[in-house]
C-alpha positions in Angstrom: -0.2 0.2 -0.1 1.0 3.8 -1.1 2.7 5.8 2.0 0.2 8.2 0.8 -2.9 6.3 1.1 -1.7 5.3 4.4 -1.3 8.7 6.0 -4.5 9.6 4.5 -6.2 6.9 6.4 -4.2 7.1 9.5 -4.7 10.7 10.0 -8.9 10.0 9.3 -8.8 8.0 11.7 -7.7 10.5 14.5 -10.5 12.7 12.9 -12.5 9.9 13.7 -11.4 9.7 17.3 -11.9 13.1 18.1 -15.0 13.2 16.6 -16.1 10.7 18.7 -14.7 12.3 21.6 -16.7 15.2 21.2 -19.6 14.2 19.6 -20.8 10.9 22.0 -20.8 7.7 19.7 -19.5 6.0 17.2 -18.2 9.3 14.5 -18.4 8.7 10.3 -15.2 8.2 8.9 -14.7 11.5 6.4 -11.6 11.8 4.4 -8.4 13.2 5.4 -6.3 15.6 3.8 -2.3 13.6 3.4 0.1 14.2 6.2 2.5 13.0 8.4 1.8 8.5 9.4 1.1 8.8 13.2 1.7 6.5 15.4 -0.6 2.9 15.7 -4.3 3.2 17.2 -4.1 2.2 21.2 -5.3 -1.2 21.8 -8.9 -1.5 22.6 -9.6 -3.8 25.9 -13.4 -3.9 24.1 -12.3 -5.9 21.3 -10.5 -9.3 21.0 -7.5 -10.3 19.8 -8.7 -11.6 16.8 -12.0 -10.1 15.1 -13.2 -12.3 12.7 -16.1 -11.9 9.6 -17.6 -14.4 7.5 -17.4 -13.9 3.8 -20.2 -16.1 1.4 -19.2 -16.1 -2.2 -18.4 -18.1 -5.4 -15.2 -19.6 -5.4 -16.0 -22.1 -8.3 -18.9 -23.1 -10.3 -19.7 -20.6 -13.5 -19.8 -17.4 -11.2 -16.5 -17.8 -9.7 -15.4 -15.3 -12.5 -17.5 -13.1 -10.2 -16.4 -15.0 -6.7 -12.9 -14.7 -6.9 -12.7 -11.4 -7.9 -14.8 -10.6 -4.8 -12.2 -12.5 -2.6 -8.7 -10.9 -4.1 -10.5 -7.3 -3.2 -11.3 -8.8 0.8 -8.1 -10.3 1.4 -5.9 -6.9 -0.1 -8.1 -5.0 2.6 -7.5 -7.5 5.5 -3.8 -7.8 4.7 -3.4 -3.5 4.5 -5.9 -3.3 7.7 -3.5 -5.4 9.5 -0.5 -3.8 8.4 -1.6 -0.3 9.5 -2.6 -1.8 13.1 -6.6 -0.1 12.5 -7.6 -1.5 15.5 -4.8 -1.4 17.8 -1.8 -3.4 19.1 -2.4 -7.1 19.4 -5.7 -7.1 17.6 -6.0 -8.3 13.7 -8.8 -8.8 11.4 -9.6 -12.3 10.2 -12.2 -13.5 7.3 -13.7 -16.8 7.4 -14.2 -18.2 3.3 -17.2 -20.2 2.3 -18.0 -21.3 -1.0 -21.5 -21.0 -2.1 -20.8 -21.9 -5.7 -23.5 -19.9 -7.4 -26.3 -22.1 -5.0 -28.7 -20.5 -2.8 -29.2 -23.5 -0.9 -25.1 -24.0 -0.2 -25.7 -19.7 0.9 -28.7 -20.6 3.1 -26.1 -23.4 4.8 -23.4 -20.9 5.1 -25.6 -18.0 6.5 -27.2 -20.7 9.2 -23.6 -21.9 10.0 -21.9 -18.6 10.4 -25.2 -16.7 12.0 -24.8 -18.8 14.8 -21.2 -18.6 15.4 -20.8 -15.5 18.2 -17.2 -14.8 17.0 -19.0 -13.8 13.5 -19.0 -10.0 13.6 -21.0 -10.0 10.0 -21.0 -11.2 6.8 -19.5 -10.1 3.6 -21.4 -11.3 0.9 -23.0 -13.2 -1.3 -22.1 -12.8 -4.8 -25.3 -13.1 -6.6 -28.8 -11.5 -5.9 -30.4 -14.5 -5.9 -28.5 -15.9 -2.8 -29.2 -12.7 -1.1 -32.8 -13.3 -1.6 -32.3 -17.0 -0.2 -29.8 -16.2 2.9 -30.6 -12.4 4.1 -33.4 -13.1 5.6 -31.5 -15.5 7.9 -28.8 -12.6 9.1 -31.6 -10.3 9.5 -33.5 -12.8 12.1 -30.4 -13.2 13.7 -29.8 -10.1 13.6 -26.2 -10.2 11.5 -25.0 -7.2 10.5 -24.8 -8.5 6.0 -22.7 -6.0 4.2 -22.4 -7.2 0.1 -20.2 -5.8 -2.6 -22.3 -7.2 -5.8 -26.0 -7.3 -5.5 -27.3 -4.8 -7.4 -31.1 -6.0 -7.8 -33.4 -4.2 -6.6 -34.7 -4.8 -2.9 -31.7 -6.0 -1.4 -31.9 -3.5 1.3 -35.7 -4.2 2.2 -35.1 -7.5 3.2 -34.4 -6.0 6.7 -32.0 -2.5 8.7 -28.8 -5.5 9.0 -28.4 -5.5 5.4 -26.2 -3.4 3.4 -24.1 -3.2 0.3 -21.8 -1.2 -1.6 -23.0 -2.5 -5.2 -24.9 0.6 -7.1 -28.3 -1.7 -7.7 -28.9 -1.8 -11.3 -31.9 0.8 -10.9 -28.7 3.5 -10.1 -27.0 2.4 -12.7 -29.2 1.2 -15.9 -31.3 4.7 -16.4 -28.0 6.5 -16.6 -26.4 3.9 -19.7 -29.3 4.3 -21.3 -29.9 8.1 -21.3 -26.1 8.2 -22.5 -26.2 5.7 -25.4 -29.1 6.8 -27.0 -28.5 9.7 -27.3 -24.5 9.2 -28.7 -25.9 6.1 -30.5 -29.3 7.5 -31.9 -31.1 4.9 -31.0 -34.6 4.2 -31.7 -34.9 0.9 -31.8 -33.4 -2.4 -29.9 -33.8 -5.8 -29.1 -33.5 -7.2 -25.9 -32.3 -9.9 -24.2 -32.4 -11.3 -20.8 -31.9 -14.6 -18.2 -35.7 -15.4 -16.9 -34.4 -18.1 -14.2 -31.6 -15.4 -11.9 -32.8 -12.8 -9.6 -30.3 -10.1 -11.5 -30.8 -10.7 -14.9 -34.9 -10.6 -14.3 -34.2 -7.3 -12.2 -31.9 -5.8 -14.3 -34.1 -6.3 -17.2 -37.1 -4.7 -15.9 -34.9 -1.7 -14.8 -33.8 -1.6 -18.8 -37.8 -2.1 -19.9 -38.5 1.2 -17.8 -35.6 2.7 -19.2 -35.9 2.3 -22.7 -39.8 3.4 -22.8 -39.3 6.4 -20.6 -36.2 7.0 -23.5 -39.4 6.6 -26.3 -36.6 3.5 -27.6 -39.4 1.0 -29.5 -38.3 -2.9 -28.4 -38.6 -5.0 -31.7 -38.4 -7.8 -29.5 -37.2 -9.7 -25.9 -36.0 -12.7 -26.2 -35.3 -15.2 -23.0 -32.9 -17.2 -21.9 -31.6 -19.8 -18.6 -28.5 -19.5 -17.0 -26.6 -22.3 -18.5 -27.2 -21.9 -21.8 -24.9 -22.4 -24.7 -26.8 -21.9 -27.9 -28.3 -18.5 -28.5 -28.8 -18.9 -32.4 -32.8 -19.1 -32.5 -33.4 -15.3 -30.5 -30.3 -14.6 -32.4 -31.5 -15.2 -35.5 -34.8 -13.6 -35.7 -33.3 -10.0 -33.4 -30.9 -9.9 -37.1 -34.0 -10.0 -39.0 -35.6 -7.4 -37.1 -32.1 -4.5 -37.8 -31.9 -3.1 -34.0 -30.0 -0.3 -33.9 -28.7 -2.1 -30.6 -29.1 -5.4 -28.6 -29.7 -5.0 -25.0 -28.7 -8.0 -22.9 -29.3 -8.0 -19.0 -27.3 -11.3 -18.3 -24.1 -12.5 -16.7 -20.5 -12.4 -18.0 -20.1 -15.6 -19.1 -24.4 -15.9 -21.2 -23.1 -12.6 -22.4 -19.7 -13.8 -23.7 -21.3 -16.3 -26.3 -24.4 -14.4 -27.4 -22.0 -11.4 -28.3 -20.1 -14.4 -30.0 -22.7 -16.1 -31.9 -24.3 -13.0 -32.7 -21.0 -11.4 -34.8 -21.0 -15.2 -35.9 -24.4 -15.0 -37.5 -23.7 -11.8 -39.0 -25.0 -9.1 -37.5 -22.9 -6.0 -37.8 -20.4 -4.8 -35.2 -22.4 -1.3 -35.8 -25.2 -3.1 -33.5 -23.6 -2.7 -30.2 -24.2 -5.0 -27.4 -25.8 -2.8 -23.9 -25.9 -4.2 -20.8 -25.7 -3.5 -17.2 -23.1 -4.8 -14.1 -23.4 -8.2 -15.7 -20.9 -7.1 -18.1 -18.4 -5.8 -15.9 -15.7 -8.9 -15.9 -12.3 -9.3 -17.7 -13.9 -12.2 -18.7 -16.3 -10.6 -21.1 -13.7 -9.8 -23.5 -11.4 -12.8 -22.7 -14.2 -15.3 -23.8 -15.8 -13.3 -26.5 -12.9 -11.7 -28.0 -13.2 -9.1 -30.8 -17.2 -10.0 -30.8 -16.9 -7.7 -27.3 -15.1 -5.2 -29.1 -17.6 -2.1 -28.6 -19.9 -3.7 -25.6 -21.2 -0.9 -23.5 -22.1 -1.4 -19.8 -23.1 0.6 -16.9 -20.5 0.6 -14.1 -19.6 1.7 -10.8 -16.3 2.0 -10.8 -14.0 2.9 -13.5 -10.4 1.7 -13.3 -8.7 5.0 -14.5 -10.3 7.0 -12.0 -8.1 9.9 -11.0 -9.5 9.6 -7.2 -6.2 9.4 -5.4 -7.8 6.4 -3.1 -8.6 4.4 -6.5 -5.0 5.2 -8.4 -3.5 3.8 -4.6 -5.8 1.2 -5.1 -5.3 -0.3 -8.1 -1.0 0.0 -7.7 -1.8 -2.4 -4.8 -4.1 -4.8 -6.1 -1.3 -4.9 -9.3 1.3 -5.8 -6.7 -0.5 -8.5 -4.7 -2.0 -10.2 -8.0 -0.2 -8.9 -11.2 -3.3 -7.9 -13.0 -5.5 -4.9 -12.8 -8.8 -5.1 -10.3 -12.2 -5.5 -11.5 -15.2 -3.7 -10.4 -16.3 -6.3 -7.9 -12.3 -6.3 -6.3 -13.2 -2.3 -6.0 -16.3 -2.8 -4.6 -15.4 -6.0 -2.1 -12.1 -4.3 -1.2 -14.5 -1.2 0.0 -17.0 -3.0 1.6 -14.3 -5.3 4.0 -12.8 -1.7 4.4 -16.2 0.2 5.6 -16.9 -2.8 7.8 -13.7 -3.1 9.4 -14.1 1.0 9.8 -17.4 0.3 11.8 -15.9 -1.7 14.1 -13.6 0.3 15.2 -15.9 3.6 15.6 -18.2 1.2 17.5 -15.2 0.0 19.6 -17.5 -3.4 19.7 -17.6 -6.7 18.1 -21.5 -6.5 19.0 -23.0 -6.3 15.9 -26.3 -4.0 16.9 -23.1 -1.7 17.8 -21.1 -2.3 13.9 -25.2 -2.4 12.4 -25.0 1.1 13.8 -22.1 2.2 13.2 -21.9 1.1 9.5 -25.5 3.4 9.0 -23.2 6.8 9.8 -20.2 6.2 7.0 -20.4 9.2 5.2 -17.6 10.2 3.2 -14.9 7.3 2.9 -12.2 7.7 0.5 -13.2 4.9 -1.1 -11.8 3.4 -5.1 -15.7 3.9 -6.1 -15.3 7.4 -4.8 -16.2 9.5 -1.3 -18.2 6.7 -0.1 -21.7 7.1 2.5 -24.6 5.1 2.6 -28.0 6.3 2.2 -30.9 6.0 4.6 -31.9 2.6 3.1 -28.3 1.4 3.3 -27.7 1.2 -0.7 -24.3 3.2 -1.7 -24.1 6.6 -2.6 -21.9 7.7 -5.6 -21.9 7.9 -9.2 -22.2 5.8 -11.9 -20.3 5.8 -15.2 -20.4 4.0 -18.6 -17.7 2.1 -19.8 -17.2 0.7 -23.2 -14.5 -2.4 -24.5 -11.8 -1.1 -26.1 -9.2 -3.2 -27.4 -10.0 -6.1 -24.8 -10.3 -3.4 -22.0 -13.1 -1.7 -20.5 -12.4 2.0 -20.6 -15.4 5.1 -20.4 -17.7 5.6 -23.2 -16.6 8.2 -25.0 -19.6 9.4 -27.7 
């Protein structure tokens, strides 16, 4: 981690301590200017020597491309937190990872185990919105804070007041994408494809449908598919015959990549751009689809090239540890781990209710996503961006 970011975070923590002393209760973290690195925080007798979080993510199976990236983001945050002695001498943060493998039943089993373990302060995850819809009610009933970093379907945080997320919902990302691309590409008519058996892809479709209608863009046809499908020729042949201006796809990266590859093979021209949401935002999209992914547009919560200082330091540190750039899911997971650690520090306790209350007060934390806050519904507050695959990498979309 860079000396500059260490300085920012440690000075910020000194500010937090002063605010708490003056105002009583836990203070929200704020971004602080760089300065000399102060001594480590004093040890707190209220905290155990080892502070433990659970993390339920897809580390195997088709959605491991998201889960393993998330794990890398969390691991980097934990490494930095412990190196900086965030909780004082003699206190360290540990994360116990459990593989949900893309299966809501496995996510439920993981939550049942973690919520009954009194050493688990909070849970990071799960990877998929469908897993969250099944498992989060268990944590809510047990009053264990959950901080999701990749759940973007509608209604996740309405499960209860212990459910938070650092991932912008599709409702905050997709309308911005539709507005920008409709003007830049002069879209009049589009074809739509979406996965009809997954909470995330169905939610994305609903948001796309409303945004397209509001923008006055005609939907020529709506085609569906299921998770794991590999043959999209029937849907794409129909779409080709309708000559759309663009193809809107709400899908996870693997299905999206296969759709793009088959579309170009069938002769749908490169001028017909693919437009998607958060599901596109994995390097695997271009790795799988190759040239067929070139020009694909996606709404996103994060841009690797952002000049925000905390993001530049994050990207540099991630590259050092992993020999490659992070993606949106790593950035959101890194942020989730950091805000959870800060909430524990601000609470001065591993009491789950106290940590939940401290999480709700997070305000203007300098993260890779920008100055990060939770709103009253425990959703993230920061600006979305629009990206396009350019020479095999996601770059800011420039009309």
